[in-house]
C-alpha positions, 0 to 999 in steps of 0.5 A, a space after each residue: 947725355 946718355 940714353 933719352 938727352 942723347 936720343 932725343 935731345 942731340 938733334 936740338 944741339 946739333 941745330 943750334 951748333 949749326 944753325 945758331 939760337 937766332 933760328 930756332 924761332 922759324 925751325 919752331 914756327 915751320 914745324 907744326 906746318 909740317 907736322 899737318 901736312 903730313 897728318 893731312 897725307 896720312 903719314 902722321 904728326 911726329 914726322 918732322 921729330 923722327 926724321 930730325 932724330 934719324 939725321 941727327 943718329 947719323 952725326 957724331 956727338 961731339 966729346 965736348 958734350 959727352 965730357 959734360 954728361 960725366 962732368 955734370 948730373 944736368 946743365 943749362 944753357 941760357 942766352 940773355 943779354 944786358 941786365 937779364 944776365 944779373 938777373 939770371 946769375 942772381 935767381 940762380 944763386 938763389 935757387 940753387 943750394 951751395 953744393 950743387 951750384 956750378 963752379 962758374 957761370 961762364 958768360 960772354 958778353 957779345 955784341 948785339 948785332 944788328 937787326 
């Protein structure tokens, strides 16, 4: 996770790690509102990105993520449930050539949390 990914993806990684994937929709809904307010105040439309990246720069990137960078050219994290798990496995297996396929698809079957 060097270069661009470390600079511009670290904030998202840390958000997911600390807040969980369930809060991403709320974050994505709040961000445009915040940017609209900062634009009206004359501060620009990218303040939310800059602040989140600045905060992320203060935090260390876990060694595990650096190990992923060393081991894989790309990695993809999917949160799936039910029939979507098998569908994703089938699609990814047919889409990726065998030499590029991940050696194992890690699947954690989790019980759905009640709404």
